[in-house]
SERO-4910 file (N, C-alpha, C, O; in steps of 0.05 Angstrom, whole numbers):
BEGIN
 pado doro    nc1    nc2    nc3   cac1   cac2   cac3    cc1    cc2    cc3    oc1    oc2    oc3
  Met    A   2082   1759   -948   2097   1793   -936   2102   1801   -962   2118   1819   -961
  Ala    A   2095   1794   -990   2104   1801  -1003   2077   1834  -1021   2081   1842  -1044
  Asn    A   2054   1845  -1003   2038   1858  -1008   2043   1884   -986   2030   1905   -986
  Val    A   2063   1879   -969   2074   1900   -952   2094   1912   -956   2110   1895   -962
  Lys    A   2106   1937   -956   2137   1938   -953   2141   1925   -926   2126   1926   -907
  Arg    A   2168   1911   -930   2183   1894   -895   2202   1916   -890   2211   1926   -910
  Arg    A   2208   1925   -871   2230   1941   -862   2244   1936   -861   2249   1911   -860
  Cys    A   2265   1955   -862   2289   1953   -885   2319   1945   -857   2317   1953   -833
  Phe    A   2337   1933   -866   2358   1918   -841   2370   1950   -838   2363   1969   -850
  Thr    A   2390   1948   -820   2414   1964   -818   2438   1955   -838   2436   1932   -848
  Gln    A   2457   1970   -844   2470   1958   -851   2490   1936   -833   2505   1919   -842
  Ala    A   2488   1940   -819   2500   1925   -793   2486   1891   -798   2498   1871   -805
  Thr    A   2461   1893   -793   2441   1871   -789   2448   1854   -818   2454   1830   -818
  Leu    A   2445   1873   -847   2456   1861   -870   2471   1849   -869   2465   1826   -876
  Glu    A   2490   1852   -862   2517   1849   -856   2516   1817   -844   2528   1797   -851
  Gly    A   2501   1821   -829   2504   1793   -802   2500   1778   -816   2518   1761   -819
  Ile    A   2476   1776   -833   2455   1760   -852   2475   1740   -871   2477   1716   -873
  Ala    A   2487   1761   -884   2508   1756   -914   2525   1744   -903   2535   1728   -920
  Lys    A   2541   1742   -872   2558   1730   -871   2553   1703   -860   2566   1683   -868
  Ile    A   2538   1703   -846   2515   1677   -850   2509   1664   -866   2515   1641   -860
  Leu    A   2497   1665   -886   2487   1658   -910   2516   1640   -925   2519   1618   -935
  Gly    A   2541   1669   -918   2553   1664   -944   2585   1646   -935   2605   1644   -950
  Asp    A   2579   1634   -899   2606   1632   -887   2615   1607   -911   2599   1594   -924
  Thr    A   2643   1605   -911   2651   1603   -928   2661   1562   -923   2672   1545   -937
  Ser    A   2648   1561   -889   2657   1535   -880   2628   1515   -885   2633   1491   -889
  Asn    A   2609   1521   -885   2580   1511   -890   2556   1527   -899   2532   1522   -898
  Gly    A   2569   1551   -911   2546   1579   -918   2535   1552   -945   2535   1528   -945
  Leu    A   2527   1575   -969   2527   1571   -990   2535   1565  -1007   2558   1564   -999
  Thr    A   2537   1559  -1028   2558   1548  -1053   2554   1568  -1074   2531   1567  -1083
  Gly    A   2568   1586  -1084   2571   1606  -1114   2543   1596  -1128   2526   1613  -1134
  Ser    A   2539   1570  -1132   2520   1565  -1154   2492   1574  -1149   2475   1584  -1164
  Glu    A   2492   1563  -1107   2469   1564  -1100   2460   1600  -1098   2443   1613  -1111
  Ile    A   2476   1608  -1082   2474   1642  -1093   2461   1652  -1118   2439   1664  -1119
  Gln    A   2473   1648  -1134   2473   1655  -1159   2444   1635  -1167   2444   1639  -1191
  Tyr    A   2426   1622  -1163   2409   1605  -1163   2387   1621  -1144   2368   1632  -1155
  Leu    A   2388   1622  -1120   2372   1637  -1098   2368   1671  -1113   2347   1681  -1124
  Leu    A   2391   1682  -1110   2388   1712  -1128   2373   1712  -1139   2352   1723  -1132
  Gln    A   2375   1697  -1167   2358   1697  -1195   2322   1690  -1182   2304   1707  -1185
  Gln    A   2319   1662  -1168   2296   1656  -1150   2283   1687  -1141   2264   1698  -1153
  Ser    A   2296   1696  -1120   2284   1713  -1115   2282   1749  -1129   2267   1768  -1126
  Gln    A   2299   1745  -1141   2292   1776  -1176   2310   1787  -1152   2295   1797  -1134
  Ile    A   2336   1788  -1146   2354   1805  -1132   2374   1804  -1159   2382   1784  -1171
  Asp    A   2378   1831  -1165   2413   1834  -1191   2425   1818  -1173   2419   1814  -1149
  Asp    A   2443   1810  -1184   2473   1799  -1175   2499   1817  -1180   2518   1813  -1195
  Val    A   2496   1834  -1167   2507   1861  -1182   2535   1867  -1173   2548   1888  -1176
  Asp    A   2549   1832  -1152   2586   1835  -1154   2599   1816  -1152   2618   1810  -1137
  Ser    A   2579   1799  -1180   2582   1774  -1175   2617   1760  -1171   2622   1738  -1160
  Gln    A   2635   1777  -1181   2663   1763  -1178   2670   1759  -1139   2683   1739  -1132
  Asn    A   2661   1773  -1124   2677   1775  -1106   2663   1758  -1084   2644   1743  -1091
  Thr    A   2671   1760  -1057   2672   1732  -1044   2648   1727  -1037   2631   1744  -1042
  Lys    A   2639   1699  -1021   2614   1695  -1023   2594   1711  -1002   2571   1714  -1009
  Trp    A   2600   1720   -982   2583   1741   -963   2584   1765   -982   2564   1771   -996
  Lys    A   2607   1777   -983   2600   1805   -999   2594   1800  -1016   2583   1822  -1019
  Arg    A   2589   1786  -1040   2573   1777  -1064   2540   1789  -1046   2526   1808  -1051
  Leu    A   2537   1767  -1023   2502   1774  -1027   2501   1803  -1011   2481   1816  -1017
  Tyr    A   2522   1818   -991   2518   1835   -982   2516   1857  -1002   2494   1869  -1005
  Ser    A   2535   1863  -1016   2525   1886  -1042   2498   1877  -1061   2487   1897  -1070
  Ala    A   2485   1850  -1070   2468   1845  -1080   2437   1864  -1053   2419   1881  -1055
  Phe    A   2449   1846  -1032   2418   1864  -1010   2428   1885  -1016   2415   1888  -1036
  Ala    A   2436   1895  -1015   2440   1921  -1007   2433   1945  -1027   2426   1968  -1023
  Asn    A   2436   1926  -1057   2431   1944  -1066   2401   1931  -1082   2390   1943  -1101
  Tyr    A   2390   1906  -1071   2368   1921  -1074   2346   1937  -1063   2325   1944  -1073
  Gln    A   2358   1942  -1035   2344   1952  -1013   2343   1987  -1019   2324   2003  -1023
  Asn    A   2364   1988  -1018   2371   2018  -1022   2359   2023  -1052   2362   2046  -1061
  Thr    A   2348   2008  -1065   2329   2018  -1097   2308   2012  -1086   2292   2029  -1094
  His    A   2289   1990  -1065   2264   1988  -1072   2255   1994  -1038   2233   1986  -1031
  Gln    A   2275   2009  -1016   2265   2012   -996   2249   1996   -980   2231   1999   -963
  Cys    A   2259   1979   -989   2248   1948   -963   2264   1930   -963   2286   1934   -973
  Ser    A   2258   1903   -952   2273   1883   -945   2256   1858   -953   2260   1837   -942
  Asn    A   2235   1862   -975   2216   1836   -977   2233   1813   -994   2229   1789   -990
  Lys    A   2254   1823  -1014   2258   1805  -1035   2280   1792  -1012   2278   1768  -1008
  Ile    A   2299   1805  -1000   2314   1801   -982   2300   1776   -958   2308   1753   -956
  Leu    A   2286   1784   -950   2272   1755   -930   2265   1735   -948   2277   1714   -944
  Tyr    A   2248   1734   -966   2246   1716   -992   2265   1691   -999   2261   1667  -1003
  Phe    A   2294   1710  -1000   2324   1694  -1009   2321   1685   -989   2311   1662   -992
  Ile    A   2325   1692   -964   2325   1676   -925   2311   1650   -930   2321   1628   -930
  Gln    A   2280   1657   -938   2259   1647   -936   2272   1609   -957   2269   1586   -950
  Leu    A   2283   1620   -978   2283   1601   -999   2315   1583   -985   2320   1559   -985
  Ala    A   2330   1607   -973   2356   1590   -969   2350   1564   -945   2357   1540   -945
  Leu    A   2331   1583   -922   2333   1562   -902   2304   1545   -911   2292   1548   -890
  Ser    A   2292   1535   -921   2281   1528   -934   2276   1490   -914   2291   1473   -924
  Pro    A   2261   1480   -892   2261   1462   -881   2269   1438   -896   2285   1422   -887
  Ala    A   2256   1437   -924   2257   1405   -934   2294   1406   -946   2309   1387   -946
  Lys    A   2300   1432   -953   2340   1427   -954   2348   1417   -932   2371   1410   -934
  Phe    A   2338   1413   -908   2358   1400   -876   2345   1383   -864   2344   1379   -840
  Val    A   2327   1364   -889   2311   1332   -874   2334   1320   -864   2329   1300   -851
  Asn    A   2359   1327   -866   2373   1306   -853   2400   1313   -840   2421   1300   -840
  Asn    A   2394   1331   -833   2412   1357   -814   2392   1373   -794   2398   1396   -790
  Glu    A   2377   1366   -785   2370   1386   -769   2390   1399   -752   2396   1423   -753
  Tyr    A   2398   1385   -741   2418   1418   -723   2433   1432   -731   2441   1451   -718
  Glu    A   2441   1427   -759   2451   1452   -773   2421   1472   -788   2430   1494   -795
  Phe    A   2396   1470   -792   2391   1474   -795   2372   1490   -770   2355   1508   -774
  Thr    A   2379   1480   -748   2370   1498   -730   2392   1526   -720   2384   1548   -713
  Glu    A   2421   1516   -721   2445   1533   -716   2436   1554   -738   2434   1576   -728
  Lys    A   2431   1552   -761   2433   1573   -782   2412   1589   -767   2417   1611   -756
  Arg    A   2382   1574   -766   2359   1587   -769   2362   1610   -738   2355   1634   -739
  Asn    A   2372   1598   -716   2374   1617   -688   2401   1645   -708   2395   1669   -710
  Ala    A   2418   1636   -716   2439   1651   -721   2422   1675   -745   2420   1700   -745
  Ile    A   2418   1666   -753   2393   1696   -769   2371   1706   -760   2366   1729   -766
  Asn    A   2354   1690   -742   2343   1713   -720   2354   1736   -712   2352   1760   -717
  Gln    A   2374   1717   -693   2388   1729   -680   2387   1763   -697   2394   1782   -682
  Gln    A   2381   1770   -724   2391   1798   -736   2368   1798   -754   2372   1805   -777
  Leu    A   2346   1792   -747   2319   1788   -757   2301   1799   -740   2278   1805   -746
  Ala    A   2318   1800   -711   2306   1817   -689   2309   1838   -683   2298   1851   -665
  Phe    A   2325   1841   -698   2330   1878   -706   2312   1903   -723   2313   1928   -726
  Ile    A   2294   1876   -734   2269   1889   -753   2239   1879   -739   2220   1894   -740
  Gly    A   2239   1859   -730   2221   1852   -724   2205   1826   -727   2183   1817   -723
  Tyr    A   2233   1818   -738   2220   1782   -740   2228   1758   -736   2250   1755   -724
  Gln    A   2216   1740   -744   2235   1721   -735   2226   1689   -752   2202   1683   -753
  Leu    A   2246   1672   -762   2233   1653   -776   2231   1628   -764   2250   1617   -754
  Asn    A   2203   1619   -768   2201   1600   -744   2207   1563   -757   2208   1557   -781
  Glu    A   2209   1547   -737   2213   1514   -756   2198   1509   -778   2202   1488   -790
  Thr    A   2175   1530   -790   2162   1514   -810   2175   1529   -836   2164   1528   -857
  Gly    A   2203   1544   -831   2206   1558   -855   2179   1590   -863   2173   1603   -883
  Lys    A   2170   1589   -835   2156   1613   -847   2166   1639   -830   2178   1637   -808
  Phe    A   2160   1660   -841   2157   1690   -812   2146   1703   -795   2126   1713   -804
  Ser    A   2149   1709   -775   2125   1720   -765   2143   1734   -750   2165   1729   -742
  Glu    A   2124   1757   -748   2124   1782   -727   2134   1784   -697   2118   1775   -681
  Ile    A   2151   1791   -688   2162   1797   -651   2167   1826   -656   2169   1843   -674
  Ile    A   2166   1821   -626   2177   1857   -620   2197   1862   -625   2214   1847   -616
  Gln    A   2206   1890   -642   2235   1892   -649   2255   1898   -628   2249   1917   -613
  Ala    A   2279   1887   -624   2294   1879   -614   2310   1916   -613   2305   1933   -630
  Lys    A   2327   1918   -590   2343   1938   -592   2361   1941   -584   2371   1964   -584
  Thr    A   2376   1915   -571   2397   1921   -561   2408   1884   -568   2394   1864   -566
  Ile    A   2432   1887   -573   2448   1849   -572   2432   1828   -551   2424   1805   -556
  Ser    A   2429   1840   -533   2429   1824   -511   2397   1825   -518   2390   1802   -514
  Glu    A   2376   1839   -525   2351   1824   -522   2353   1805   -558   2343   1783   -563
  Ala    A   2362   1816   -569   2359   1796   -600   2384   1759   -589   2382   1736   -598
  Gln    A   2402   1768   -570   2404   1742   -555   2377   1726   -551   2369   1706   -563
  Gln    A   2364   1744   -527   2346   1731   -514   2322   1716   -527   2308   1699   -516
  Lys    A   2318   1726   -553   2299   1715   -575   2306   1693   -591   2290   1678   -603
  Ala    A   2330   1691   -590   2347   1672   -608   2346   1650   -585   2348   1654   -561
  Glu    A   2343   1625   -602   2357   1605   -584   2383   1601   -559   2406   1602   -569
  Asn    A   2382   1597   -534   2401   1593   -519   2430   1577   -518   2441   1568   -538
  Leu    A   2438   1576   -497   2449   1544   -505   2432   1523   -491   2431   1500   -499
  Lys    A   2422   1529   -474   2403   1506   -457   2385   1491   -491   2388   1468   -500
  Thr    A   2369   1511   -501   2361   1498   -528   2380   1480   -548   2378   1461   -564
  Lys    A   2394   1491   -542   2426   1475   -567   2431   1451   -563   2438   1433   -579
  Leu    A   2425   1452   -525   2438   1422   -515   2406   1407   -515   2402   1384   -522
  Glu    A   2389   1424   -509   2362   1395   -520   2357   1386   -545   2341   1368   -550
  Asn    A   2379   1404   -569   2371   1401   -596   2382   1367   -595   2372   1346   -601
  Arg    A   2399   1372   -589   2427   1350   -591   2427   1332   -568   2448   1324   -557
  Asn    A   2393   1325   -559   2392   1298   -527   2405   1304   -510   2395   1289   -494
  Ala    A   2421   1316   -499   2446   1321   -475   2420   1305   -456   2396   1305   -460
  His    A   2430   1296   -441   2415   1285   -417   2399   1305   -396   2404   1328   -389
  Leu    A   2382   1292   -390   2368   1314   -375   2381   1322   -345   2374   1339   -330
  Ala    A   2401   1303   -343   2410   1312   -318   2436   1340   -317   2450   1346   -297
  Leu    A   2438   1350   -337   2456   1376   -349   2441   1397   -343   2448   1421   -343
  Phe    A   2414   1386   -336   2395   1419   -338   2391   1422   -298   2390   1440   -281
  Lys    A   2390   1391   -297   2387   1400   -263   2406   1414   -252   2401   1429   -234
  Tyr    A   2435   1409   -261   2462   1414   -243   2470   1446   -255   2488   1461   -246
  Cys    A   2449   1453   -281   2472   1480   -277   2449   1495   -302   2451   1493   -327
  Lys    A   2430   1508   -287   2402   1504   -306   2402   1536   -312   2399   1541   -336
  Ala    A   2406   1559   -293   2410   1579   -281   2430   1595   -305   2426   1615   -319
  Glu    A   2457   1571   -303   2482   1589   -315   2480   1580   -343   2497   1588   -358
  Leu    A   2454   1558   -358   2452   1552   -381   2440   1572   -402   2444   1577   -426
  Leu    A   2420   1583   -381   2404   1601   -390   2415   1633   -388   2407   1652   -401
  Thr    A   2438   1632   -367   2444   1668   -386   2480   1656   -396   2501   1665   -385
  Asn    A   2479   1638   -415   2499   1626   -436   2526   1640   -414   2541   1656   -425
  Asn    A   2528   1637   -401   2556   1641   -383   2581   1612   -385   2590   1598   -366
  Tyr    A   2585   1611   -402   2599   1588   -414   2612   1574   -392   2609   1551   -384
  Phe    A   2630   1594   -382   2649   1575   -365   2632   1560   -343   2634   1535   -344
  His    A   2618   1569   -327   2607   1569   -306   2584   1549   -311   2571   1537   -294
  Ala    A   2582   1547   -341   2558   1529   -344   2569   1492   -339   2558   1472   -328
  Val    A   2592   1497   -352   2611   1469   -347   2615   1476   -318   2604   1465   -299
  Phe    A   2627   1488   -319   2641   1485   -283   2616   1463   -266   2619   1442   -254
  Glu    A   2595   1478   -269   2571   1468   -251   2575   1436   -261   2586   1417   -250
  Ala    A   2561   1438   -284   2555   1405   -291   2584   1386   -289   2583   1361   -286
  Asn    A   2604   1399   -291   2618   1376   -280   2619   1371   -250   2623   1348   -241
  Lys    A   2616   1398   -232   2613   1387   -207   2585   1371   -210   2592   1348   -208
  Gly    A   2561   1373   -212   2535   1355   -219   2547   1326   -225   2537   1309   -211
  Leu    A   2567   1316   -245   2570   1294   -251   2582   1277   -238   2580   1252   -241
  Phe    A   2598   1294   -218   2616   1282   -190   2594   1279   -174   2589   1256   -166
  Asp    A   2578   1299   -166   2551   1298   -145   2542   1263   -145   2543   1247   -126
  Arg    A   2536   1258   -169   2516   1236   -165   2530   1209   -173   2519   1187   -175
  Ile    A   2560   1212   -178   2579   1190   -180   2574   1187   -148   2565   1165   -144
  Arg    A   2576   1196   -134   2580   1192   -100   2545   1183    -90   2539   1163    -77
  Asp    A   2523   1209   -102   2500   1186    -98   2507   1156   -108   2501   1136    -95
  Leu    A   2515   1155   -125   2504   1121   -133   2518   1108   -119   2505   1089   -110
  Ser    A   2552   1109   -107   2565   1105   -101   2564   1104    -67   2581   1088    -57
  Leu    A   2553   1113    -55   2551   1124    -29   2575   1127    -12   2578   1118     11
  Tyr    A   2602   1145    -33   2623   1141    -21   2625   1176    -31   2622   1187    -53
  Asn    A   2632   1187      3   2642   1213      4   2667   1223      0   2680   1226     20
  Glu    A   2680   1230    -28   2705   1228    -26   2697   1252    -50   2674   1257    -56
  Asp    A   2714   1262    -58   2718   1286    -84   2743   1266   -103   2756   1246   -100
  Gly    A   2735   1295   -129   2763   1286   -145   2773   1254   -155   2761   1233   -162
  Asn    A   2801   1262   -150   2816   1233   -165   2810   1209   -143   2809   1185   -148
  Lys    A   2805   1223   -117   2803   1195    -94   2782   1189   -103   2781   1166   -112
  Leu    A   2760   1202   -105   2734   1188   -102   2730   1169   -138   2710   1155   -143
  Ile    A   2749   1172   -156   2747   1156   -190   2760   1133   -177   2747   1112   -174
  Glu    A   2790   1135   -166   2792   1115   -165   2791   1093   -138   2804   1073   -134
  Tyr    A   2769   1105   -120   2763   1086    -96   2724   1067   -120   2714   1044   -118
  Val    A   2718   1087   -134   2693   1080   -145   2701   1057   -170   2695   1033   -175
  Phe    A   2714   1071   -178   2720   1048   -213   2751   1036   -207   2764   1034   -228
  Ser    A   2760   1031   -192   2786   1013   -191   2785    990   -192   2761    984   -189
  Asn    A   2799    968   -196   2803    949   -200   2786    929   -184   2778    909   -195
  Thr    A   2781    935   -157   2749    918   -146   2731    949   -152   2734    969   -139
  Pro    A   2719    948   -167   2706    981   -169   2678    980   -147   2672    957   -142
  Ile    A   2669    992   -141   2641   1001   -130   2617   1003   -153   2594   1000   -146
  Leu    A   2623   1007   -173   2605   1019   -201   2620   1006   -221   2644   1005   -217
  Ile    A   2611    996   -240   2614    980   -260   2595    985   -292   2577    971   -299
  Ile    A   2603   1001   -303   2577   1007   -336   2575    983   -352   2558    982   -370
  Asn    A   2594    962   -346   2581    935   -363   2586    919   -348   2592    925   -325
  Asn    A   2584    887   -358   2589    867   -342   2616    868   -324   2615    859   -301
  Phe    A   2636    877   -332   2663    871   -314   2674    847   -317   2683    835   -298
  Gln    A   2673    836   -353   2688    807   -346   2703    800   -371   2721    784   -367
  Ser    A   2701    806   -388   2714    802   -409   2739    829   -416   2734    853   -416
  Lys    A   2762    815   -423   2779    846   -421   2767    864   -434   2761    883   -419
  Ser    A   2760    867   -463   2742    899   -475   2727    910   -461   2725    934   -458
  Glu    A   2712    889   -448   2690    903   -414   2708    919   -392   2703    941   -383
  Ile    A   2729    903   -387   2753    916   -364   2763    941   -374   2763    963   -364
  Asp    A   2774    934   -399   2791    963   -413   2766    981   -427   2768   1006   -430
  Glu    A   2750    971   -432   2732    999   -433   2726   1016   -412   2727   1040   -413
  His    A   2715    996   -386   2709   1013   -355   2733   1031   -350   2731   1055   -345
  Lys    A   2755   1018   -352   2784   1029   -347   2784   1055   -375   2806   1066   -374
  Gly    A   2774   1063   -388   2776   1086   -411   2759   1102   -403   2758   1126   -409
  Phe    A   2739   1089   -383   2714   1113   -370   2727   1117   -342   2718   1131   -324
  Cys    A   2742   1108   -341   2753   1124   -309   2771   1141   -310   2773   1159   -293
  Asn    A   2793   1137   -341   2801   1155   -344   2785   1176   -354   2793   1198   -346
  Leu    A   2761   1177   -373   2757   1201   -386   2744   1219   -360   2735   1242   -361
  Leu    A   2745   1202   -339   2726   1223   -314   2745   1227   -297   2737   1238   -276
  Lys    A   2772   1223   -298   2798   1244   -283   2799   1266   -301   2795   1289   -294
  Gly    A   2803   1258   -327   2807   1278   -339   2795   1305   -346   2805   1325   -356
  Leu    A   2762   1299   -337   2739   1320   -329   2755   1336   -303   2766   1358   -301
  Cys    A   2752   1319   -291   2760   1321   -260   2788   1346   -260   2788   1368   -249
  Gly    A   2803   1337   -270   2835   1357   -280   2821   1385   -293   2830   1407   -286
  Met    A   2805   1383   -307   2800   1407   -316   2788   1426   -305   2790   1450   -313
  Phe    A   2770   1414   -277   2762   1442   -271   2755   1429   -236   2732   1431   -228
  Arg    A   2772   1419   -221   2779   1417   -196   2784   1431   -188   2799   1440   -205
  Asn    A   2786   1454   -160   2800   1473   -150   2813   1454   -122   2799   1439   -108
  Pro    A   2843   1459   -119   2854   1451    -89   2836   1450    -71   2830   1429    -61
  Glu    A   2825   1472    -65   2811   1469    -33   2790   1479    -40   2789   1499    -55
  Ala    A   2771   1466    -32   2739   1478    -31   2730   1505    -24   2710   1516    -34
  His    A   2747   1514     -7   2739   1545     -5   2757   1567    -32   2754   1592    -29
  Glu    A   2769   1559    -49   2782   1575    -62   2766   1587    -87   2749   1574   -100
  Pro    A   2773   1610    -91   2744   1622   -111   2753   1598   -147   2773   1590   -158
  Lys    A   2726   1597   -151   2726   1587   -180   2750   1593   -193   2760   1615   -188
  Ile    A   2762   1578   -211   2786   1590   -225   2768   1594   -254   2749   1578   -259
  Ser    A   2775   1612   -272   2759   1609   -288   2777   1617   -315   2796   1631   -312
  Trp    A   2770   1607   -344   2778   1626   -363   2765   1616   -383   2749   1597   -382
  Asn    A   2776   1637   -414   2753   1640   -436   2745   1617   -445   2762   1600   -453
  Ile    A   2720   1611   -445   2706   1587   -456   2683   1590   -481   2661   1598   -475
  Thr    A   2687   1584   -508   2677   1587   -539   2645   1574   -528   2641   1557   -510
  Glu    A   2632   1584   -542   2601   1569   -548   2619   1533   -546   2622   1513   -532
  Gln    A   2623   1547   -568   2627   1514   -580   2635   1489   -569   2624   1467   -568
  Asp    A   2671   1501   -555   2674   1486   -522   2660   1480   -507   2662   1460   -492
  Ala    A   2638   1502   -508   2617   1492   -476   2605   1465   -489   2604   1445   -475
  Leu    A   2597   1465   -513   2580   1446   -520   2596   1413   -527   2588   1391   -534
  Glu    A   2618   1426   -523   2636   1392   -534   2637   1373   -512   2630   1350   -513
  Ile    A   2650   1390   -483   2659   1395   -462   2630   1382   -455   2628   1358   -452
  Leu    A   2606   1400   -451   2585   1388   -444   2571   1363   -454   2552   1350   -445
  Ala    A   2587   1359   -479   2579   1334   -498   2583   1308   -485   2567   1289   -485
  Met    A   2614   1308   -469   2625   1288   -464   2603   1284   -431   2592   1263   -424
  Ile    A   2602   1302   -419   2593   1309   -389   2563   1280   -391   2561   1257   -382
  Ser    A   2548   1295   -407   2528   1283   -429   2535   1252   -423   2524   1237   -407
  Tyr    A   2561   1248   -445   2559   1215   -448   2557   1200   -420   2543   1180   -415
  Cys    A   2575   1215   -400   2589   1190   -383   2555   1202   -358   2558   1191   -336
  His    A   2533   1217   -358   2516   1212   -352   2507   1184   -358   2508   1166   -341
  Arg    A   2496   1182   -385   2482   1167   -398   2492   1131   -392   2479   1110   -391
  Arg    A   2523   1136   -388   2544   1105   -377   2532   1095   -360   2524   1072   -357
  Leu    A   2528   1124   -340   2516   1120   -309   2494   1108   -307   2492   1091   -289
  Asp    A   2475   1111   -322   2447   1108   -328   2445   1081   -312   2431   1073   -293
  Asn    A   2476   1064   -336   2463   1030   -336   2486   1023   -313   2500   1003   -314
  Ala    A   2487   1035   -301   2530   1030   -286   2500   1012   -255   2477   1018   -249
  Gln    A   2521    991   -247   2515    973   -223   2525    968   -202   2549    965   -206
  Lys    A   2520    966   -174   2525    981   -159   2530    948   -145   2511    934   -137
  Ile    A   2564    938   -145   2563    910   -141   2575    902   -107   2577    880    -97
  Arg    A   2583    930    -94   2591    925    -70   2590    952    -51   2598    950    -27
***
């Protein structure tokens, strides 16, 4: 990419990239920023500022001077080299997805090998989000149970977090009904299927620890039921704000329940 002047970032996208790379919790350290700026031949013009502002100042100064984004793209390539994330593929995917939402505005994306490729330049935020990995892909990267996608594929693809979780939760209880052949709902279903004389068991249900584990699983199901169940089927869905992180964590619990059901035995 060095032989061609690459398109400049807008102020907003340049700031977005700086905030991702300079994040206080999982971004670059101060010494890493210093080293990568040197490697990229970008002047460190604001070294005493906070990490993201330091990066933004360096990037903006370079871009204003050279009227291109070449060295900034090289910095990103160095910072997100796949070799740095050999033991943390999930973090690499998360950061690459976030960076790609910003890169989409100048028509580039960073692929899994750490190389750039050109794409159709995004014009709006929604287009950028479509180009980046969506919630469905993030679940796939976590090896979520396939049953999640069967029950809430449409919701996941639109990043509708509440309804994705709501439908996945409904799907979990649909599966319990299918496995147990007991056509009830809510706590009544859970109590009957996983009671002291259960229809389904998730282990041998012999030792005290196995029985305690079974009871714990039953209580986990009750908790999931209580979060989303409507009093009457004809009532509209109750909705509240669920962030992407909340959705991923709740869906991970639902995925775990499905995995335990994979080995469930029907004993009566």
